[in-house]
C-alpha positions in Angstrom: 17.5 204.3 42.2 15.2 203.8 45.6 15.3 205.5 48.5 13.3 205.6 51.6 13.1 208.4 54.1 11.7 207.4 58.2 10.5 210.2 59.6 10.3 209.9 63.8 7.1 212.4 64.1 7.9 212.8 67.9 11.5 214.6 67.4 11.8 218.1 66.1 8.5 219.1 67.0 5.0 218.1 64.9 5.8 221.2 62.1 9.0 219.2 60.9 7.5 216.4 59.5 5.9 218.7 57.4 8.7 220.5 56.1 10.5 217.2 55.8 8.0 216.1 53.0 7.7 219.2 51.3 11.7 219.2 51.4 11.5 216.0 49.4 9.0 216.8 47.0 10.6 219.8 46.1 14.4 219.0 45.6 13.7 215.2 43.9 10.9 216.2 41.8 12.6 216.0 38.8 14.9 213.0 39.8 14.2 209.5 38.3 13.4 206.7 41.3 11.3 205.4 43.7 11.3 208.2 46.7 9.3 206.3 49.9 8.5 208.5 52.9 7.1 206.4 56.1 6.8 207.2 59.6 7.6 205.4 62.7 8.2 206.5 66.3 8.2 203.2 67.8 12.4 202.0 67.7 11.5 198.6 66.8 9.2 199.4 63.7 11.9 201.9 62.7 14.6 199.3 62.6 12.3 196.9 60.8 11.2 199.4 58.2 15.4 200.0 57.7 15.7 196.1 57.7 12.7 195.3 54.8 14.8 198.2 53.1 18.2 196.7 52.7 16.6 193.4 52.0 14.8 195.4 48.6 18.1 196.7 47.6 17.0 200.2 48.3 19.9 202.7 47.5 19.4 204.4 50.8 17.8 204.9 53.7 17.4 208.2 55.7 16.6 208.9 59.4 14.7 211.7 59.8 15.2 212.4 63.4 17.8 212.4 66.4 20.5 210.3 67.1 18.4 207.3 68.3 16.7 207.1 65.0 20.1 207.3 63.4 21.1 204.2 65.3 18.0 202.5 64.8 18.0 203.1 61.1 21.8 202.8 60.8 22.0 198.8 62.2 20.5 196.8 59.4 22.6 198.9 57.0 25.9 197.7 58.5 28.0 195.8 55.9 25.4 196.4 53.2 25.2 198.3 49.9 22.7 200.3 51.5 23.7 203.9 52.6 22.6 205.8 55.3 21.3 209.3 54.8 20.7 211.6 57.8 18.2 214.5 58.5 18.7 215.3 61.6 16.1 217.0 63.9 16.4 215.5 67.3 17.9 217.1 70.5 21.6 215.9 70.2 22.4 215.1 66.6 26.1 214.3 67.1 26.4 211.8 64.5 25.1 214.2 61.8 27.2 217.1 63.5 30.8 214.9 63.5 30.1 214.1 59.6 29.6 218.1 58.7 25.7 217.2 57.8 24.0 220.5 57.8 21.7 221.1 61.1 19.2 223.0 59.9 18.8 222.9 56.3 16.8 220.1 55.2 17.0 220.8 51.8 20.3 220.4 51.8 19.9 217.1 53.5 17.8 215.7 50.8 19.9 216.9 47.9 22.9 214.6 48.6 20.5 212.2 47.1 21.5 213.8 44.0 25.0 213.9 44.3 25.6 210.4 45.5 28.5 211.0 47.5 29.1 208.2 49.8 31.5 208.4 52.8 32.6 204.9 54.3 32.6 205.3 58.1 33.9 202.9 60.8 30.8 201.1 63.1 31.8 200.3 66.6 31.1 196.7 68.3 30.3 196.3 72.1 29.5 192.6 72.5 27.1 191.9 70.0 25.4 195.7 69.7 26.7 198.5 67.3 27.4 201.5 68.0 28.0 204.9 65.6 28.9 207.9 68.2 29.9 206.5 71.8 29.7 203.3 73.6 30.6 203.3 77.4 30.9 201.9 80.9 30.4 204.0 83.7 28.3 206.8 85.2 26.9 208.0 81.6 25.6 204.1 81.0 24.2 204.3 84.8 22.8 207.4 84.2 20.9 206.3 81.0 19.7 203.3 82.7 17.9 205.4 85.5 16.6 208.1 82.8 14.9 204.8 81.0 13.4 203.4 83.7 12.2 206.3 85.2 9.1 208.4 85.0 11.0 211.5 83.1 11.7 209.8 79.7 8.0 209.5 79.3 7.4 213.0 79.7 10.7 214.9 78.7 13.4 214.1 75.6 16.3 215.7 74.9 19.4 216.7 76.8 17.7 219.0 79.5 16.3 216.2 82.0 19.5 214.6 82.3 21.2 217.5 84.7 18.7 217.0 87.4 18.9 213.6 87.5 22.6 213.3 87.2 23.0 215.4 90.6 20.5 213.1 92.1 22.4 210.3 91.3 25.4 211.2 91.7 26.1 209.8 95.2 24.3 206.6 94.3 26.9 205.6 91.8 29.8 203.4 92.9 32.3 202.7 89.8 32.9 199.6 89.4 37.0 197.8 89.2 37.8 197.1 85.8 40.6 194.9 84.2 40.8 195.5 80.7 43.2 193.9 77.8 43.7 196.9 75.5 45.5 195.6 72.5 48.2 193.9 74.0 48.2 196.3 77.4 46.9 195.0 80.6 45.1 197.8 82.4 43.3 197.7 85.9 41.2 200.9 87.0 38.2 202.3 88.4 36.1 204.7 86.1 34.1 207.3 87.0 33.5 207.2 82.9 34.8 205.0 80.5 34.0 206.0 77.0 35.0 203.9 74.1 34.5 206.8 70.7 33.9 206.4 67.2 33.2 210.7 66.6 33.7 213.2 69.3 30.6 213.5 70.2 28.4 212.4 73.3 25.0 214.0 71.9 24.5 217.5 71.1 27.8 220.1 71.8 29.3 218.0 74.5 32.9 216.6 73.2 34.1 213.4 75.0 36.8 212.8 72.5 38.4 215.8 70.5 40.2 214.8 67.4 38.3 211.3 67.0 37.4 210.2 63.5 35.0 208.1 62.2 37.1 206.3 59.5 40.7 205.9 61.1 39.7 202.1 62.2 40.1 202.8 66.0 38.4 203.3 69.2 39.4 206.3 71.1 39.4 205.4 75.0 38.4 208.3 76.9 38.5 208.0 81.0 38.0 210.0 83.7 38.6 208.8 87.3 36.3 208.8 90.4 35.4 212.4 91.0 33.6 214.5 93.9 30.8 216.3 92.5 32.2 219.9 92.5 34.7 218.3 89.8 31.5 216.7 88.2 29.9 220.0 87.3 33.2 221.5 86.1 33.6 218.0 83.9 30.3 218.9 82.2 31.5 222.8 81.9 34.7 221.2 80.1 32.4 218.5 78.2 30.1 221.3 76.7 32.9 224.3 76.0 35.0 221.7 74.4 38.0 221.7 76.6 37.7 218.5 78.2 41.1 217.3 77.5 42.2 219.9 80.3 40.3 218.8 83.1 42.4 217.0 85.8 42.7 212.9 84.9 41.5 213.1 81.8 42.9 210.2 79.5 42.6 209.5 75.8 44.6 206.6 74.2 43.6 204.7 70.6 43.3 201.2 70.2 41.7 198.5 67.9 40.3 196.3 70.0 39.7 196.2 74.0 38.6 193.4 76.2 37.1 193.3 79.5 36.3 190.7 81.9 34.1 190.7 85.0 31.8 188.5 86.8 29.6 190.7 88.6 26.8 192.6 86.6 28.0 196.0 85.4 25.7 198.3 83.2 27.2 199.5 79.9 25.7 201.8 76.6 26.1 201.7 73.4 25.0 205.1 71.6 23.3 205.8 74.7 21.3 202.9 74.7 21.9 201.0 78.4 22.1 197.4 78.6 23.3 195.2 81.3 26.4 192.5 81.0 28.6 190.2 83.0 31.4 187.6 81.8 33.4 188.9 79.0 32.9 191.9 76.9 35.1 192.8 73.5 34.8 196.6 72.2 36.3 196.7 68.6 35.5 198.7 65.1 34.5 197.4 61.9 36.3 199.5 59.5 34.7 201.0 56.9 31.3 199.4 58.0 28.5 201.7 56.8 28.1 203.8 53.7 26.9 207.0 54.6 25.5 210.3 52.3 27.1 212.8 53.3 27.7 215.8 50.6 
């Protein structure tokens, strides 16, 4: 057995790296195998370490960090025999939360190496980019780009910086008219939020798709129409208290594939990472595309 632990030293504070190292040594002291620990905060470096582990036939690669680290580690593991392990220590931990992985017990997360329990989960694909929790087109994607482009992303991490930025950018955002083919149905709308969910969570405890299952082979397509600022505050409240389905105008449907065509440039996101596209965009699921250690 060969297992690689990739620790993001920025996530969870400076003491978390030491705690993870100690937990690995204590839990796996009597196990036979190669247990390698690497630290990397640069996203490209994280992905490269994960990719090398797959090519070298590692049994599992652990993402020790938040949802961003999980995303970067998991990408190279898609459609491989190398499983993803997660030690959640970010500000969101939405993917770990959706899979029932302990959020505050590092040793329990490490111990799944011994149980070798594997759960096969779906992987979302938006264009040529994987997503594991959510992807989307709308205000959330626009806000992610503004956050990444601004000074806040270099000074503050987590969910807190998004709230003042959301208020500031609300009136600057203009929803786009989209024509979509949802399976075999044609839909035209101008959504404030259009989310394609594999799991219920945006990140943290914000629930956008209640009941979404990461192993049903389907996209949960969640839409919220154009709204006013007061309604936006109510939307945020319902996202965080788990009552989004009661929000006026919220709709959720399930489909296997969505195709969107638009000539003007539009901002989208994959697990919170924004990108711009124009032309044709396909969103679909890769059923059981990722093996996850989830005891």
